[in-house]
C-alpha positions in Angstrom: -13.5 242.4 -21.6 -15.9 242.2 -18.3 -14.0 243.3 -15.3 -15.7 242.3 -12.2 -19.2 243.9 -12.4 -19.3 245.7 -15.7 -17.7 246.0 -19.1 -14.3 247.8 -18.7 -12.1 248.6 -22.0 -9.5 247.2 -22.2 12.2 246.7 8.6 18.4 243.4 14.2 18.4 240.1 15.0 15.4 240.0 16.7 13.2 241.4 13.5 14.9 238.7 11.5 14.3 235.5 13.7 10.5 236.5 13.9 10.1 237.0 10.3 11.7 233.7 9.9 9.2 231.8 12.5 6.2 233.3 10.6 7.3 232.0 7.3 8.0 228.5 8.8 5.1 228.5 10.9 3.1 229.6 7.6 5.2 226.4 5.7 4.3 223.8 8.4 0.8 224.6 8.5 0.4 224.3 4.9 2.6 221.8 3.2 0.9 222.5 -0.3 2.5 226.2 -0.5 3.6 226.4 -3.6 7.1 228.0 -4.6 7.8 228.0 -0.4 11.0 226.1 -0.7 14.1 228.1 0.7 16.0 229.5 -2.2 19.7 228.2 -2.3 22.1 229.3 0.0 19.3 231.2 2.2 16.2 231.7 4.1 12.9 232.5 2.3 12.3 236.3 2.9 9.8 238.2 1.6 9.7 241.4 3.7 9.6 244.9 2.1 11.0 248.2 3.1 8.1 250.1 3.3 7.5 254.0 2.4 6.5 256.3 4.7 3.7 257.5 2.4 2.4 254.1 2.2 -1.4 254.0 3.2 -1.2 252.8 7.0 -3.6 249.7 5.8 -2.4 248.6 2.4 0.0 246.0 1.3 3.0 247.3 -1.4 2.9 243.8 -2.5 -0.8 244.9 -4.3 -1.2 247.1 -6.8 -3.5 248.4 -9.6 -3.1 247.0 -13.2 -3.4 249.7 -15.9 -4.0 249.6 -19.4 -5.0 252.4 -21.7 -4.0 255.1 -19.2 -6.2 254.1 -16.4 -6.4 251.2 -14.0 -9.1 248.9 -14.3 -8.2 245.6 -12.2 -6.1 244.5 -9.3 -3.0 242.1 -9.3 -0.6 241.5 -6.5 2.9 240.0 -6.0 3.6 236.1 -5.2 6.7 234.5 -4.1 8.7 233.0 -6.8 13.1 232.4 -7.0 13.2 235.2 -9.9 10.7 237.7 -7.5 8.8 238.7 -10.8 5.6 236.7 -10.7 2.0 238.4 -10.3 -1.2 236.8 -9.7 -4.9 238.2 -10.9 -7.7 236.9 -11.9 -7.8 235.2 -15.4 -10.4 237.6 -17.1 -8.1 240.5 -16.0 -5.1 239.7 -18.6 -7.4 237.3 -21.2 -11.1 237.9 -22.9 -11.7 234.2 -22.3 -13.7 232.6 -24.8 -13.1 233.8 -28.4 -10.8 236.1 -26.7 -6.8 236.3 -26.1 -4.3 238.0 -24.1 -4.6 241.4 -23.5 -1.4 243.8 -24.0 0.0 247.2 -23.2 -0.8 246.4 -19.4 1.3 247.7 -16.5 1.4 247.3 -12.9 2.0 249.8 -10.4 2.6 248.2 -6.8 1.2 250.1 -3.8 -0.6 252.2 -5.7 -2.3 255.2 -3.8 -3.4 258.6 -4.6 -2.4 258.7 -8.2 1.2 257.8 -6.8 3.1 254.9 -7.9 5.8 254.7 -5.2 7.4 251.7 -6.9 7.3 252.9 -10.6 5.5 251.1 -13.1 6.2 247.4 -14.4 5.3 246.2 -17.7 3.1 242.8 -17.4 4.0 240.0 -20.0 4.3 236.4 -19.7 0.4 236.1 -19.2 -0.6 232.7 -18.4 -4.8 231.3 -17.8 -5.7 227.9 -17.7 -6.8 226.4 -21.3 -10.1 226.1 -19.8 -10.4 229.6 -19.6 -9.4 230.4 -23.2 -11.8 227.7 -24.0 -15.1 228.3 -22.4 -14.5 231.4 -19.4 -14.6 228.8 -17.2 -15.6 230.5 -13.9 -13.8 228.0 -11.9 -10.6 228.9 -13.7 -10.8 232.6 -13.2 -7.1 232.7 -12.2 -3.8 234.3 -14.2 -0.1 234.7 -13.5 2.2 237.0 -15.2 5.6 238.5 -14.9 6.5 241.9 -14.2 9.6 243.9 -15.1 11.1 247.5 -14.9 13.3 248.8 -17.5 16.5 250.3 -16.0 15.5 248.3 -12.6 18.2 245.5 -11.4 16.5 244.6 -8.4 13.4 242.0 -8.6 9.9 243.4 -8.0 9.9 241.0 -5.0 13.2 242.5 -3.1 11.3 246.0 -3.3 8.0 245.3 -2.3 7.9 241.5 -0.9 5.5 239.1 -1.7 2.7 236.7 -0.3 3.1 233.0 -0.5 0.6 230.7 -2.4 -1.1 228.2 -1.0 -3.6 225.4 -2.8 -5.9 222.9 -1.1 -7.0 224.9 1.8 -10.0 225.2 3.9 -13.1 226.8 2.6 -13.4 228.7 5.8 -10.8 231.0 6.9 -10.0 234.7 7.8 -8.7 236.7 5.3 -7.9 240.0 4.3 -9.2 241.3 0.9 -7.5 244.1 -0.9 -9.0 245.9 -4.3 -8.6 249.1 -6.2 -12.1 250.0 -7.3 -11.9 251.8 -10.7 -13.4 255.2 -9.3 -10.7 255.3 -6.8 -6.9 256.0 -6.5 -6.9 253.8 -3.0 -7.3 250.3 -2.3 -10.4 249.2 -0.4 -9.1 246.5 2.2 -11.2 244.2 4.0 -11.1 241.4 6.6 -13.6 238.8 7.4 -14.2 234.8 7.0 -14.9 233.3 3.9 -17.4 230.5 3.1 -17.6 228.1 0.4 -19.8 229.2 -2.3 -20.1 226.2 -4.7 -17.6 223.2 -5.5 -14.8 225.0 -6.6 -15.8 228.4 -5.6 -15.4 230.9 -2.6 -17.0 233.8 -1.4 -16.7 236.5 1.3 -19.1 239.3 2.3 -16.8 242.4 2.3 -18.2 246.2 1.4 -17.3 248.4 -1.3 -15.8 246.0 -3.6 -17.0 247.2 -7.0 -15.5 247.1 -10.7 -11.7 247.2 -11.1 -11.5 245.1 -8.1 -11.4 241.8 -9.8 -8.0 240.2 -9.1 -7.4 241.5 -5.7 -5.8 238.7 -3.4 -7.6 237.1 -0.2 -4.7 236.9 2.2 -4.8 235.1 5.4 -2.2 235.1 8.2 -1.4 238.6 7.0 1.5 239.8 9.3 0.8 243.4 10.7 4.4 244.4 10.0 4.9 243.3 6.6 1.2 243.2 5.4 2.1 239.9 3.9 0.5 236.5 4.4 -0.3 233.6 2.2 -3.0 233.8 -0.5 -5.8 231.7 -1.0 -8.2 233.0 -3.7 -8.3 236.1 -5.8 -11.9 238.4 -6.5 -13.3 236.6 -9.6 -15.1 233.4 -10.6 -18.7 233.5 -10.1 -20.2 236.3 -12.0 -16.5 237.4 -12.8 -16.2 238.2 -8.6 -19.8 238.9 -8.2 -22.3 242.0 -9.2 -23.0 242.9 -5.8 -20.4 245.0 -4.6 -20.5 243.9 -0.8 -20.1 240.0 -1.8 -17.2 238.5 -3.6 -16.3 235.2 -5.2 -13.3 233.4 -6.0 -12.4 230.4 -7.8 -10.8 227.8 -5.6 -7.1 227.2 -5.4 -6.7 223.6 -6.9 -3.9 221.7 -8.7 -5.2 223.9 -11.3 -4.0 226.8 -10.2 -0.7 224.9 -8.2 -0.1 223.8 -12.0 -0.2 227.5 -13.7 2.1 228.9 -10.9 4.6 226.3 -11.8 4.2 226.5 -15.6 5.1 230.4 -14.8 8.1 230.2 -12.8 9.4 227.4 -15.0 9.7 229.6 -18.1 12.6 230.8 -19.4 
């Protein structure tokens, strides 16, 4: 399986009001945010309990994907009613044309320095677009999955928070990019402004995003306290995310991505 640029085997009332105001503001700015409806009987809330040993710049909702004993890709938690949905690049969970979905994959949110502060979560219910399955279409290099942990009664999102998912957004906007290089146990984090690479492709200049950072979320409007915002892309797409570690790409999030998200959240 090709992953990115090489081959890889397979925290009283004031705070609450501020958090609510942030979420409402995001939704009003972009009515196409998927899953932004408030759950029955309450306000949409995705603020995590941050651990004191978590690196200052990283988000607990972003983590590393593991297979065969090592991490090889990046994924993040996106808001859903059940609180168990992951977002990554399609090529991180499916081999594309002539291939199949990967098995034995686990997710470690907030992973750093060899420590999984929230434990390891089993990845299942993987879903990519038909166009990725049949032809490895780089414009469809986006995938969803669910995450579960044996013996845990709380949802993943209730523990680490989640980003909102938006589609149909501007090609140029400031983002925070996070990814796990396969030769590092701490995430690479960069902030810059995206641009248009092609009709359905985005790009951003961020140094130090080599193999393993595929699936890393492109987050706009990130709250400096919760480190959560709205995800508008993931490293992938053109050249599986790019051959140059200082330039990353993403498939444009359009109705195809929205449809995949809805399919994932509608599953029994």
